[in-house]
C-alpha positions as CSV (number, residue, x, y, z in Angstrom):
1,M,21.4,-13.9,-7.0
2,K,18.8,-11.9,-8.8
3,P,15.2,-13.0,-8.2
4,S,13.3,-14.1,-11.3
5,S,10.0,-12.7,-12.3
6,A,8.5,-16.2,-12.1
7,H,8.2,-15.7,-8.3
8,Q,6.0,-12.6,-9.0
9,A,3.8,-14.3,-11.6
10,G,1.1,-15.2,-9.1
11,W,0.8,-11.7,-7.7
12,A,1.7,-9.4,-10.5
13,E,-1.0,-7.8,-12.8
14,Y,-1.3,-5.2,-15.4
15,G,-2.2,-1.8,-14.2
16,Y,-2.5,1.8,-15.5
17,C,0.0,4.4,-14.4
18,A,-1.5,7.9,-14.8
19,D,1.9,9.6,-14.2
20,C,3.6,7.7,-17.0
21,N,0.4,7.5,-19.2
22,R,1.0,3.8,-19.9
23,F,0.2,0.3,-18.6
24,Q,2.7,-1.6,-16.5
25,W,3.0,-5.2,-15.4
26,G,4.3,-6.0,-11.9
27,L,3.8,-5.1,-8.3
28,R,3.5,-1.7,-6.5
29,W,5.1,-0.8,-3.2
30,H,3.2,1.4,-0.8
31,M,4.7,2.9,2.3
32,A,3.3,5.3,5.0
33,C,5.8,7.4,7.0
34,T,5.6,10.0,9.8
35,L,6.4,13.6,9.1
36,Q,9.9,13.0,10.7
37,G,10.5,10.2,8.1
38,P,10.4,6.8,9.8
39,P,8.1,4.3,8.0
40,T,5.0,3.2,10.0
41,A,3.5,0.7,7.6
42,F,4.0,-0.8,4.2
43,A,2.2,-3.0,1.6
44,L,3.0,-4.8,-1.6
45,T,0.1,-5.0,-4.0
46,A,-0.7,-5.8,-7.6
47,S,-0.4,-2.9,-10.1
48,R,-4.1,-2.5,-10.5
49,T,-4.9,-2.2,-6.8
50,D,-6.4,1.2,-5.9
51,E,-3.9,3.3,-3.9
52,R,-6.7,4.9,-1.9
53,E,-8.0,1.6,-0.6
54,T,-4.4,0.5,0.3
55,L,-3.9,3.7,2.2
56,L,-7.0,3.1,4.2
57,D,-5.7,-0.4,5.1
58,L,-2.3,1.1,6.1
59,R,-3.9,3.4,8.7
60,P,-3.1,2.4,12.3
61,A,-5.9,0.9,14.3
62,P,-7.4,3.3,16.9
63,M,-6.1,2.7,20.4
64,V,-8.4,2.2,23.4
65,G,-9.1,5.6,24.9
66,D,-8.2,7.6,21.7
67,G,-11.9,8.5,21.0
68,P,-14.4,10.7,22.8
69,P,-15.6,9.3,26.2
70,C,-18.6,7.0,26.0
71,G,-21.7,7.7,28.0
72,P,-23.0,10.8,29.8
């Protein structure tokens, strides 16, 4: 069964696609992958959502002990 666009109506928005040089209506799929290929994170956003902000949200949270040591 093909999903109808009525399910997307609450999320979908108009957004500008610079590659196509036109406006589009719908949703945008973002995915972050490792250099080897497996996906590490994904997000589904409205078309007008800034890709740079979404990328910052997809970054993994720092693990305890990943940073420089604290204190002297």
